[in-house]
C-alpha positions in Angstrom: 0.0 0.0 0.0 1.2 3.5 -0.7 2.6 5.4 2.3 0.2 8.4 2.0 -2.8 6.0 1.8 -1.6 4.0 4.8 -1.2 7.1 6.9 -4.8 8.2 6.0 -6.4 4.7 6.4 -4.6 4.1 9.8 -5.6 7.7 10.8 -2.1 8.6 11.9 -2.7 11.6 9.6 -6.4 12.4 9.0 -6.2 13.6 5.4 -4.4 12.0 2.5 -3.4 15.3 1.0 -1.7 16.3 4.3 0.0 12.9 4.4 1.2 13.4 0.8 2.6 16.8 1.6 4.4 15.5 4.7 5.9 12.7 2.7 7.0 14.9 -0.3 8.3 17.5 2.1 10.9 15.1 3.5 9.2 14.7 7.0 8.5 11.0 6.8 11.0 8.1 6.8 10.5 4.3 6.4 13.0 2.2 8.3 15.3 5.3 8.5 15.2 6.1 4.8 13.5 9.2 3.4 10.2 8.3 2.0 7.9 9.6 -0.7 4.1 9.3 -0.8 4.3 6.5 -3.4 6.6 4.3 -1.4 5.2 0.9 -0.4 4.5 0.2 3.3 4.8 -3.4 4.6 4.2 -5.0 8.0 7.0 -4.5 10.5 8.2 -1.2 8.8 9.0 1.6 11.2 7.6 5.0 10.2 9.0 8.2 11.6 7.0 11.4 11.1 8.2 14.9 12.0 5.8 17.9 12.2 7.8 20.9 13.4 9.5 19.9 16.7 7.1 17.0 17.2 8.1 13.4 16.4 6.2 10.2 16.1 7.6 6.7 15.5 5.2 3.9 14.6 5.6 0.2 13.7 3.3 -1.1 11.0 1.4 -4.0 12.5 -1.0 -4.7 9.6 -1.8 -3.3 6.2 -5.5 -3.1 5.2 -7.2 -1.2 2.3 -10.2 -0.2 4.4 -10.8 -0.2 8.1 -13.4 1.1 10.5 -12.5 4.1 12.6 -12.5 2.0 15.8 -10.1 -0.5 14.3 -7.6 2.0 12.8 -5.3 2.1 15.9 -4.8 -1.7 15.5 -2.9 -1.1 12.3 0.2 0.3 14.0 2.0 0.3 17.3 3.3 3.6 18.8 7.0 3.4 19.5 7.4 7.1 20.4 5.0 10.0 20.3 5.2 13.5 21.6 2.2 14.3 23.9 1.3 17.4 22.0 1.0 15.3 18.8 -1.5 12.9 20.6 -3.6 15.8 21.9 -3.8 17.4 18.5 -4.7 14.1 16.8 -7.6 13.5 19.2 -9.3 16.8 18.5 
């Protein structure tokens, strides 16, 4: 699955356009390598996302094309997340 789509489906980032901009802006890595929106995401990949001074690291647990909102958090495991990022995402 494309990285930008995974970020949207898993609800790590709420909008695909924002996910694409983050990827193309050099703020997302997969397994330590700079990633573009079209890069493929696989299970066990580690994603690192930077928004300003905030940082989030996530391990991909599963890849699904569609998922209900309640099940989205099961697609990844949080390795590191700034508290301000979590607060903003829950708004």
